[in-house]
C-alpha positions as MATLAB code, in Angstrom:
seq = 'MLAGVQSVPARRRRPTMRDVAQLADVSLKTVSRVVNDEPGVSVELAVRVQRAIDELGFHPHPGARLLRTDGRTSAIALLLEDVANPYSAAVHRAVENEARERGVVVFSASIDEDPARERALAREFGARRVDGLVLAPAGDDQSYLTDELPTGTPVVCVDREARNLAVDSVITTNGLGAAEGVRHLAAVGHRRIAFLGDRRSIRTADQRFAGYRDALASLGLPLDPGLVVHDLRESADADGAVTALLARPDPPTALFTAQNLITIGAVRALRRLGAEWSVALVGFDDVPLGDLLSPGITVVAQDPAAIGRTAAALLFARIGGDTGPPGVRLVPTTLIRRGSGELPPR';
ca = [
       0.052    0.022   -0.046;
       1.174    3.572   -0.958;
       2.110    5.705    1.963;
      -0.377    8.062    3.183;
      -3.178    6.322    1.414;
      -5.863    4.743    3.291;
      -7.516    1.603    2.457;
     -11.218    1.593    1.192;
     -13.209   -0.761    3.009;
     -14.779   -3.387    0.834;
     -18.292   -2.727   -0.195;
     -20.660   -5.070    1.735;
     -22.690   -7.333   -0.517;
     -26.415   -6.971   -0.299;
     -28.124   -9.875    1.386;
     -30.226  -12.032   -0.826;
     -33.208  -14.331   -0.386;
     -30.752  -17.137   -0.366;
     -28.800  -15.814    2.557;
     -31.964  -15.485    4.493;
     -33.125  -18.803    3.662;
     -29.658  -20.291    4.840;
     -29.714  -18.198    8.213;
     -33.277  -19.316    8.900;
     -32.744  -22.809    7.834;
     -35.644  -23.009    5.379;
     -36.173  -23.245    1.762;
     -35.963  -20.360   -0.791;
     -39.712  -21.031   -1.551;
     -40.644  -20.297    2.340;
     -38.706  -17.098    2.284;
     -40.256  -16.109   -0.999;
     -43.835  -16.749    0.400;
     -43.181  -14.752    3.679;
     -41.664  -11.658    1.692;
     -44.600  -11.666   -0.561;
     -47.263  -12.227    2.033;
     -48.343  -15.424    0.495;
     -50.240  -18.472    2.608;
     -48.824  -21.739    3.351;
     -46.370  -20.851    5.987;
     -46.350  -21.684    9.546;
     -46.322  -19.064   12.304;
     -42.977  -20.629   13.538;
     -41.233  -20.714   10.197;
     -42.642  -17.213    9.243;
     -41.167  -15.801   12.806;
     -37.672  -17.504   12.035;
     -37.543  -16.005    8.391;
     -38.614  -12.552    9.489;
     -35.733  -12.826   12.278;
     -33.126  -13.659    9.591;
     -34.408  -10.644    7.503;
     -34.064   -8.081   10.330;
     -30.649   -9.555   11.135;
     -29.426   -9.490    7.439;
     -31.035   -6.110    6.747;
     -32.623   -7.768    3.746;
     -34.841   -5.719    1.503;
     -36.446   -7.302   -1.322;
     -35.926   -5.982   -4.779;
     -39.018   -3.827   -6.064;
     -38.931   -5.642   -9.385;
     -39.366   -9.151   -7.604;
     -42.942   -8.100   -6.819;
     -43.715   -8.439  -10.463;
     -42.914  -12.244  -10.282;
     -45.962  -12.517   -7.910;
     -49.255  -13.752   -9.973;
     -50.833  -10.370   -9.963;
     -47.845   -8.543  -11.419;
     -48.283   -5.560   -9.141;
     -45.579   -3.375   -7.870;
     -47.548   -1.648   -4.940;
     -46.436    1.621   -6.446;
     -48.461    4.557   -7.989;
     -47.099    7.709  -10.043;
     -48.332   11.075   -9.423;
     -47.451   13.829  -12.009;
     -48.428   17.366  -10.870;
     -47.764   20.950  -12.430;
     -45.332   21.738   -9.568;
     -45.019   19.661   -6.124;
     -43.686   22.916   -4.753;
     -46.879   24.919   -5.392;
     -49.016   24.550   -2.226;
     -52.188   23.268   -4.180;
     -50.166   20.520   -5.883;
     -48.341   19.767   -2.281;
     -51.797   19.337   -0.792;
     -52.980   16.996   -3.678;
     -49.931   15.076   -3.116;
     -50.122   14.700    0.657;
     -53.713   13.600    0.295;
     -52.982   11.042   -2.515;
     -50.035    9.862   -0.235;
     -52.184    9.251    2.842;
     -54.773    7.010    0.783;
     -51.687    5.149   -0.657;
     -50.054    4.621    2.541;
     -53.170    2.914    4.316;
     -52.979    0.331    1.354;
     -49.327   -0.153    1.711;
     -48.443    1.601   -1.664;
     -45.705    4.051   -2.235;
     -45.955    7.096   -4.319;
     -43.569    8.075   -7.067;
     -44.248   11.930   -7.917;
     -42.681   14.616  -10.441;
     -43.318   17.936  -11.736;
     -44.700   18.556  -15.241;
     -44.060   22.394  -15.207;
     -46.622   22.774  -17.697;
     -44.654   21.096  -20.384;
     -46.477   18.581  -22.507;
     -43.167   16.978  -23.740;
     -42.159   16.544  -20.018;
     -45.599   15.085  -19.223;
     -45.223   12.312  -21.883;
     -41.427   11.589  -20.919;
     -42.371   11.235  -17.382;
     -45.407    8.921  -17.870;
     -42.971    7.054  -20.491;
     -40.543    6.558  -17.419;
     -43.108    5.587  -14.914;
     -44.804    3.128  -17.181;
     -41.540    1.675  -17.844;
     -41.208    0.768  -14.126;
     -44.658   -0.648  -14.296;
     -46.517    1.362  -11.691;
     -49.707    0.056  -10.732;
     -51.598    3.327  -11.750;
     -51.047    6.943  -12.483;
     -52.582   10.172  -11.221;
     -52.099   13.019  -13.676;
     -52.490   16.689  -14.030;
     -52.514   16.988  -17.851;
     -50.485   19.745  -19.421;
     -50.900   18.763  -23.077;
     -54.014   18.897  -25.385;
     -54.086   15.147  -26.129;
     -53.428   12.255  -23.418;
     -54.098    9.602  -26.054;
     -50.430    8.952  -26.090;
     -50.965    7.091  -22.670;
     -52.169    3.893  -24.376;
     -48.839    3.445  -25.818;
     -46.722    4.692  -23.099;
     -48.249    2.730  -20.198;
     -48.675   -1.026  -19.871;
     -52.245   -2.306  -21.002;
     -54.679   -2.002  -18.463;
     -52.794    0.479  -16.273;
     -55.574    2.685  -14.755;
     -55.252    6.643  -15.033;
     -57.129    9.461  -13.025;
     -56.683   13.002  -13.952;
     -56.725   15.818  -11.515;
     -57.313   19.415  -12.035;
     -58.224   19.000  -15.562;
     -59.969   16.601  -17.448;
     -58.103   14.448  -20.026;
     -58.672   14.754  -23.865;
     -58.986   11.960  -26.214;
     -58.426    9.499  -23.378;
     -61.658    7.945  -21.629;
     -60.505    8.111  -17.827;
     -61.937    9.429  -14.723;
     -61.299   12.922  -13.710;
     -61.465   15.093  -10.616;
     -61.668   18.689  -11.073;
     -62.601   21.800   -9.384;
     -65.867   24.044  -10.225;
     -63.293   26.675  -11.780;
     -65.953   28.658  -13.715;
     -68.615   28.809  -10.857;
     -65.949   29.803   -8.236;
     -64.554   32.523  -10.230;
     -67.939   34.036  -11.018;
     -68.872   33.928   -7.300;
     -65.702   35.700   -6.529;
     -66.572   38.569   -9.041;
     -70.105   38.916   -7.769;
     -69.011   39.086   -4.375;
     -66.864   42.224   -5.398;
     -69.961   43.639   -7.305;
     -71.818   43.312   -4.261;
     -69.547   45.444   -2.326;
     -70.079   48.080   -4.965;
     -67.196   47.451   -7.281;
     -67.817   48.335  -11.135;
     -64.053   48.402  -12.275;
     -62.889   44.774  -11.642;
     -59.573   43.630  -13.131;
     -58.767   40.109  -13.940;
     -55.319   38.921  -13.787;
     -54.976   35.200  -14.955;
     -52.307   32.471  -16.109;
     -51.664   31.291  -19.698;
     -54.961   31.045  -21.476;
     -53.682   27.810  -23.057;
     -54.274   26.283  -19.651;
     -57.734   24.973  -19.519;
     -58.234   25.994  -15.747;
     -57.009   29.467  -16.389;
     -59.500   29.869  -19.379;
     -62.375   28.483  -17.527;
     -61.607   31.065  -14.489;
     -61.527   34.054  -17.088;
     -64.818   32.469  -18.402;
     -66.443   32.677  -15.105;
     -65.196   36.295  -14.613;
     -66.684   37.145  -18.060;
     -70.004   35.480  -17.410;
     -70.500   37.109  -14.019;
     -69.743   40.614  -15.589;
     -72.509   39.834  -18.107;
     -74.928   38.529  -15.713;
     -74.279   41.796  -13.648;
     -74.684   44.166  -16.723;
     -71.172   45.218  -16.319;
     -68.885   45.887  -19.333;
     -65.704   43.738  -20.109;
     -63.023   46.366  -20.439;
     -60.027   44.771  -22.065;
     -57.729   47.318  -20.449;
     -58.601   45.561  -17.375;
     -57.837   41.931  -18.401;
     -54.265   40.537  -18.148;
     -53.357   37.141  -19.160;
     -50.270   34.925  -19.308;
     -48.883   35.832  -15.743;
     -46.558   32.834  -14.882;
     -44.820   34.137  -11.580;
     -45.672   36.348   -8.767;
     -43.274   38.940  -10.089;
     -45.254   38.982  -13.276;
     -48.362   39.859  -11.166;
     -46.589   42.442   -9.298;
     -45.776   44.460  -12.352;
     -49.197   44.004  -14.003;
     -51.005   45.356  -10.805;
     -48.538   48.163  -10.747;
     -49.419   48.950  -14.212;
     -53.076   48.823  -13.801;
     -53.026   51.023  -10.855;
     -50.951   53.808  -12.615;
     -53.783   54.096  -15.406;
     -55.953   57.211  -15.443;
     -58.870   55.142  -14.883;
     -57.558   52.381  -12.393;
     -59.518   49.430  -11.080;
     -61.130   49.598   -7.932;
     -60.932   45.742   -7.457;
     -58.822   42.785   -8.457;
     -59.812   39.204   -9.160;
     -56.523   36.919   -9.235;
     -57.127   33.766  -10.735;
     -54.213   31.692   -9.347;
     -52.342   31.553   -6.104;
     -49.025   32.731   -6.909;
     -50.609   35.597   -8.957;
     -52.451   36.480   -5.662;
     -49.193   36.659   -4.061;
     -47.554   39.048   -6.710;
     -50.653   41.258   -6.460;
     -50.440   41.456   -2.651;
     -46.983   42.382   -2.671;
     -47.670   45.206   -5.221;
     -50.604   46.799   -3.245;
     -48.774   46.715    0.115;
     -45.645   48.452   -1.777;
     -47.887   50.903   -3.359;
     -49.672   51.508    0.031;
     -53.002   50.363   -1.557;
     -53.897   47.116    0.222;
     -56.865   49.016    2.049;
     -57.977   50.993   -0.897;
     -58.166   48.480   -3.685;
     -60.239   45.365   -2.873;
     -58.950   41.662   -3.677;
     -60.241   38.248   -4.107;
     -58.098   35.505   -5.235;
     -58.676   32.089   -6.737;
     -56.914   29.517   -4.440;
     -55.865   29.908   -0.848;
     -52.316   31.368    0.038;
     -50.221   30.482    2.818;
     -50.771   32.852    5.740;
     -53.582   34.745    3.948;
     -55.462   34.945    7.040;
     -52.557   36.523    9.159;
     -52.288   39.542    6.898;
     -53.901   43.017    7.270;
     -56.359   43.035    5.615;
     -56.702   39.122    5.333;
     -56.839   37.683    1.935;
     -60.267   36.830    0.678;
     -60.034   33.717   -1.458;
     -62.097   31.572   -3.652;
     -60.594   28.395   -2.077;
     -60.318   24.700   -3.617;
     -60.184   21.925   -1.933;
     -56.999   20.042   -2.937;
     -57.221   17.512   -0.165;
     -60.563   16.358   -1.203;
     -59.483   16.251   -5.002;
     -56.387   14.224   -3.816;
     -58.509   11.836   -1.648;
     -61.221   11.361   -4.408;
     -58.451   10.592   -7.147;
     -56.858    8.227   -5.027;
     -60.195    6.430   -4.212;
     -60.935    6.153   -7.812;
     -57.465    5.063   -9.097;
     -57.420    2.168   -6.309;
     -60.900    1.081   -7.081;
     -59.730    0.648  -10.956;
     -56.760   -1.073   -9.637;
     -58.907   -3.334   -7.618;
     -60.772   -4.274  -10.822;
     -63.546   -1.603  -11.231;
     -64.575   -1.770  -14.989;
     -67.581    0.820  -14.870;
     -67.793    3.732  -17.346;
     -65.229    6.652  -16.424;
     -66.666    9.835  -15.190;
     -65.989   13.378  -13.760;
     -66.085   14.256  -10.189;
     -66.609   17.955   -9.308;
     -65.199   19.536   -6.221;
     -66.679   22.860   -5.219;
     -65.013   25.850   -4.212;
     -65.615   27.838   -1.086;
     -65.692   31.573   -0.775;
     -63.584   32.547    2.404;
     -64.067   36.251    3.553;
     -61.045   37.837    5.258;
     -61.187   41.408    4.471;
     -59.588   42.071    1.176;
     -62.672   41.429   -0.805;
     -64.913   43.371    1.367;
     -63.319   46.752    0.949;
     -65.847   49.114   -0.804;
     -64.675   51.467   -3.843;
     -63.168   54.426   -3.059;
];
């Protein structure tokens, strides 16, 4: 050995089922039955095998589950827009809770509103033979899933319905919720209500704009194109849009922000301009700590936990053999009054 060079410890070999069988003094088939929760093993032998597993630190290879007669991996995939977004995080946790009760693991990833990334991730998880997929679609065509997933793999869509693919979907009442938020502002006395939304290519963004437009029409209020701003992706974009709107000679007296990151940017702009008490605000989606600000943020809140629970229940029913016709489950929104949406026009 060279001077000053320490030896690298030999890497420990991963224990195998054969090692477990040898230590427990049982057959390899007995170990397989214990690992895969199959019947036909006495309590005494099962205890001996489990002790050997614990002593060796044995962990079965996930691919070994495919050798079972049902071919399941006890794993599902969850593809959401952005797992860091509070909405997506709440959906994720709800799905995970439902899966954990069934002994199923959840693999998740962010699509980032990229159809190509959506398809690539679906392909990757399909190659790993997950038992099912929960998907928030980004693209306009999900028919590719018939090729990317193994035959019979169930799919449930959340947030948006699938297109060109007959699967279950769980979505929010986007249009109705947006209309309720706009009508709430109008009831306080506002007539110049601005709309700040995400990209119109996103179905939920378009549905919320439709709700805004329909509410104005039902109230007999004109739709002023100068008060409508689309394609806001980040909170900084919304900050700039609100700043520009309030600099107009005829600024809006109220804002309807159609997504939680847009709401955060709007609040920053209002507070920086000292207008948080003079310009009303209703946001779609709840925001963290929205109830602790002054004024509190009035929101049209989705129920992402209910969306996640419903999607998981549908998926596990399909995995369990449900062959009924696919459908759409609607989860209603709730208007939460906290102060910002109740400010009268000045």
